[in-house]
N, CA, C and O of each residue as an XYZ file, in Angstrom:
324
protein
N      56.152     -2.246     19.202
C      55.399     -1.018     19.312
C      54.845     -0.630     17.940
O      55.588     -0.579     16.960
N      53.544     -0.359     17.870
C      52.909      0.026     16.607
C      53.101      1.518     16.347
O      53.150      2.331     17.270
N      53.207      1.850     15.061
C      53.333      3.254     14.667
C      51.972      3.922     14.764
O      50.978      3.361     14.303
N      51.907      5.087     15.344
C      50.653      5.815     15.520
C      50.422      6.741     14.330
O      51.124      7.741     14.177
N      49.430      6.410     13.475
C      49.088      7.234     12.309
C      48.044      8.285     12.640
O      47.599      9.006     11.747
N      47.647      8.389     13.884
C      46.619      9.345     14.285
C      47.078     10.776     13.991
O      48.190     11.162     14.354
N      46.232     11.549     13.344
C      46.501     12.950     13.008
C      47.729     13.115     12.118
O      48.508     14.053     12.287
N      47.892     12.198     11.173
C      48.991     12.259     10.208
C      48.447     11.984      8.811
O      47.342     11.464      8.651
N      49.230     12.336      7.816
C      48.825     12.091      6.443
C      50.016     12.019      5.526
O      51.156     12.204      5.953
N      49.749     11.747      4.251
C      50.813     11.686      3.249
C      50.248     11.976      1.869
O      49.075     11.718      1.596
N      51.096     12.515      1.003
C      50.750     12.766     -0.399
C      51.832     12.168     -1.284
O      53.016     12.226     -0.952
N      51.423     11.590     -2.416
C      52.347     11.071     -3.425
C      51.992     11.691     -4.772
O      50.836     12.022     -5.036
N      52.987     11.839     -5.599
C      52.750     12.353     -6.950
C      51.973     11.323     -7.756
O      52.301     10.136     -7.746
N      50.953     11.780     -8.447
C      50.153     10.914     -9.320
C      50.897     10.750    -10.634
O      51.082     11.722    -11.366
N      51.318      9.554    -10.937
C      52.095      9.305    -12.159
C      51.209      8.977    -13.352
O      51.668      9.028    -14.493
N      49.956      8.644    -13.107
C      49.069      8.252    -14.209
C      47.939      9.245    -14.440
O      46.836      8.860    -14.827
N      48.214     10.514    -14.204
C      47.211     11.565    -14.411
C      46.798     11.576    -15.882
O      47.643     11.686    -16.771
N      45.478     11.460    -16.133
C      44.999     11.366    -17.508
C      44.333     12.638    -18.002
O      44.332     12.899    -19.205
N      43.763     13.441    -17.100
C      43.152     14.719    -17.494
C      43.540     15.778    -16.476
O      44.063     15.458    -15.409
N      43.284     17.033    -16.803
C      43.588     18.132    -15.879
C      42.735     18.076    -14.617
O      43.102     18.651    -13.592
N      41.608     17.389    -14.686
C      40.743     17.273    -13.514
C      41.290     16.274    -12.496
O      40.961     16.353    -11.312
N      42.118     15.342    -12.945
C      42.719     14.388    -12.012
C      43.763     15.103    -11.166
O      44.441     16.006    -11.657
N      43.904     14.715     -9.906
C      44.858     15.405     -9.030
C      46.312     15.137     -9.418
O      46.642     14.092     -9.978
N      47.172     16.113     -9.103
C      48.610     15.961     -9.298
C      49.206     15.099     -8.184
O      50.207     14.412     -8.385
N      48.583     15.144     -7.021
C      49.013     14.375     -5.856
C      47.801     13.710     -5.227
O      46.684     14.219     -5.325
N      48.024     12.563     -4.577
C      46.952     11.879     -3.870
C      47.540     11.226     -2.624
O      48.745     10.989     -2.541
N      46.681     10.944     -1.670
C      47.160     10.294     -0.463
C      46.050     10.113      0.544
O      44.868     10.065      0.203
N      46.460     10.013      1.792
C      45.498      9.781      2.856
C      45.819     10.684      4.035
O      46.933     11.189      4.178
N      44.815     10.871      4.870
C      44.939     11.734      6.036
C      44.090     11.130      7.142
O      42.955     10.717      6.902
N      44.631     11.077      8.348
C      43.895     10.581      9.498
C      43.680     11.751     10.445
O      44.634     12.418     10.846
N      42.422     11.998     10.800
C      42.082     13.071     11.733
C      41.296     12.454     12.878
O      40.193     11.946     12.678
N      41.857     12.499     14.068
C      41.221     11.945     15.260
C      40.741     10.509     15.061
O      39.658     10.145     15.518
N      41.546      9.697     14.379
C      41.225      8.292     14.183
C      40.348      7.986     12.989
O      40.027      6.822     12.749
N      39.948      9.006     12.226
C      39.093      8.817     11.054
C      39.942      9.032      9.799
O      40.602     10.062      9.661
N      39.921      8.049      8.879
C      40.710      8.128      7.649
C      39.954      8.877      6.557
O      38.733      8.770      6.442
N      40.706      9.641      5.751
C      40.170     10.407      4.637
C      41.090     10.255      3.434
O      42.272      9.946      3.584
N      40.542     10.475      2.233
C      41.341     10.580      1.009
C      41.734     12.037      0.838
O      40.940     12.939      1.107
N      42.945     12.260      0.397
C      43.459     13.604      0.191
C      43.916     13.727     -1.253
O      44.626     12.852     -1.749
N      43.523     14.796     -1.937
C      43.929     15.044     -3.323
C      44.479     16.456     -3.425
O      43.999     17.363     -2.745
N      45.487     16.647     -4.277
C      46.093     17.965     -4.427
C      46.401     18.290     -5.876
O      46.808     17.425     -6.652
N      46.200     19.554     -6.225
C      46.485     20.060     -7.562
C      47.456     21.219     -7.452
O      47.280     22.101     -6.612
N      48.487     21.224     -8.301
C      49.416     22.347     -8.357
C      48.775     23.405     -9.246
O      48.404     23.130    -10.387
N      48.651     24.609     -8.714
C      48.031     25.708     -9.450
C      48.938     26.930     -9.399
O      49.893     26.973     -8.623
N      48.634     27.918    -10.227
C      49.392     29.164    -10.251
C      48.418     30.300    -10.031
O      47.406     30.404    -10.723
N      48.728     31.168     -9.050
C      47.857     32.312     -8.745
C      47.991     33.377     -9.822
O      48.885     33.310    -10.665
N      47.102     34.352     -9.789
C      47.170     35.458    -10.757
C      48.483     36.212    -10.640
O      48.963     36.788    -11.617
N      49.065     36.210     -9.444
C      50.349     36.892     -9.218
C      51.537     36.045     -9.680
O      52.679     36.502     -9.637
N      51.267     34.795    -10.126
C      52.325     33.928    -10.629
C      52.929     33.007     -9.584
O      53.917     32.326     -9.857
N      52.353     32.976     -8.396
C      52.865     32.102     -7.340
C      52.245     30.710     -7.443
O      51.039     30.573     -7.645
N      53.081     29.678     -7.303
C      52.578     28.305     -7.300
C      52.039     27.976     -5.919
O      52.588     28.404     -4.903
N      50.955     27.211     -5.895
C      50.387     26.735     -4.642
C      49.697     25.412     -4.882
O      49.481     25.013     -6.026
N      49.349     24.726     -3.793
C      48.659     23.456     -3.902
C      47.246     23.610     -3.368
O      47.041     24.030     -2.230
N      46.279     23.267     -4.199
C      44.874     23.254     -3.822
C      44.543     21.834     -3.368
O      44.889     20.867     -4.046
N      43.864     21.709     -2.209
C      43.594     20.391     -1.642
C      42.108     20.120     -1.500
O      41.315     21.040     -1.300
N      41.736     18.845     -1.606
C      40.388     18.411     -1.256
C      40.529     17.211     -0.328
O      41.490     16.446     -0.405
N      39.552     17.072      0.541
C      39.516     15.951      1.471
C      38.118     15.350      1.403
O      37.123     16.073      1.356
N      38.053     14.013      1.399
C      36.746     13.349      1.369
C      36.857     12.000      2.066
O      37.961     11.491      2.262
N      35.728     11.421      2.441
C      35.771     10.087      3.062
C      36.425      9.095      2.105
O      36.363      9.275      0.889
N      37.050      8.052      2.643
C      37.750      7.100      1.768
C      36.794      6.384      0.832
O      35.640      6.124      1.170
N      37.300      6.070     -0.349
C      36.538      5.346     -1.357
C      36.312      3.936     -0.867
O      37.253      3.263     -0.446
N      35.085      3.486     -0.915
C      34.765      2.117     -0.523
C      34.168      1.406     -1.720
O      33.194      1.872     -2.312
N      34.753      0.282     -2.070
C      34.209     -0.506     -3.168
C      32.901     -1.127     -2.706
O      32.800     -1.660     -1.602
N      31.918     -1.047     -3.565
C      30.638     -1.668     -3.238
C      30.496     -2.924     -4.072
O      30.931     -2.975     -5.223
N      29.900     -3.907     -3.498
C      29.666     -5.128     -4.253
C      28.287     -5.036     -4.882
O      27.333     -4.566     -4.262
N      28.203     -5.486     -6.104
C      26.918     -5.461     -6.797
C      26.018     -6.540     -6.220
O      26.443     -7.674     -6.000
N      24.800     -6.178     -5.988
C      23.817     -7.134     -5.496
C      23.189     -7.795     -6.709
O      22.703     -7.124     -7.619
N      23.205     -9.098     -6.709
C      22.632     -9.837     -7.839
C      21.123     -9.646     -7.853
O      20.452     -9.810     -6.834
N      20.611     -9.303     -9.004
C      19.159     -9.170     -9.130
C      18.579    -10.530     -9.465
O      19.147    -11.266    -10.271
N      17.459    -10.870     -8.859
C      16.881    -12.186     -9.134
C      16.441    -12.297    -10.587
O      15.948    -11.342    -11.186
N      16.631    -13.466    -11.122
C      16.218    -13.709    -12.501
C      14.694    -13.699    -12.571
O      14.015    -14.255    -11.707
N      14.177    -13.068    -13.597
C      12.726    -13.014    -13.795
C      12.328    -14.156    -14.710
O      12.879    -14.334    -15.796
N      11.371    -14.912    -14.248
C      10.922    -16.038    -15.059
C      10.070    -15.535    -16.213
O       9.227    -14.658    -16.024
N      10.276    -16.075    -17.396
C       9.465    -15.654    -18.546
C       7.996    -16.058    -18.343
O       7.703    -17.034    -17.652
N       7.112    -15.324    -18.932
C       5.683    -15.654    -18.804
C       5.087    -15.798    -20.195
O       5.615    -15.287    -21.182
N       3.988    -16.499    -20.236
C       3.285    -16.709    -21.493
C       2.285    -15.569    -21.654
O       1.810    -15.016    -20.662
N       1.963    -15.213    -22.900
C       1.019    -14.125    -23.161
C      -0.346    -14.361    -22.508
O      -1.020    -13.405    -22.125
N      -0.748    -15.593    -22.380
C      -2.070    -15.859    -21.813
C      -2.103    -15.691    -20.285
O      -3.173    -15.760    -19.682
N      -0.910    -15.466    -19.643
C      -0.862    -15.238    -18.202
C      -1.084    -13.793    -17.829
O      -1.338    -13.491    -16.664
N      -0.994    -12.878    -18.805
C      -1.173    -11.448    -18.534
C      -2.663    -11.167    -18.344
O      -3.465    -11.527    -19.206
N      -3.053    -10.530    -17.229
C      -4.478    -10.362    -16.921
C      -5.178     -9.268    -17.705
O      -6.295     -8.905    -17.337
N      -4.610     -8.733    -18.734
C      -5.321     -7.689    -19.508
C      -5.270     -7.950    -20.988
O      -5.815     -7.172    -21.771
């Protein structure tokens, strides 16, 4: 029997946070069969209460670079002007 991840998520502590803009926690979330990236930051309200601010976005997809065709060199006398 397969585990059903539908409508579930998880967060892990980010151990390699390099700047304050990087999240304190990261993970994934599945909503109705669609996967998302989840990020969380620990913040403190003006009243001094700690809370977690969250963002959700589509999962990061690595793109492959498309090779650009090599341009053949031309001689100065081939330029029409």
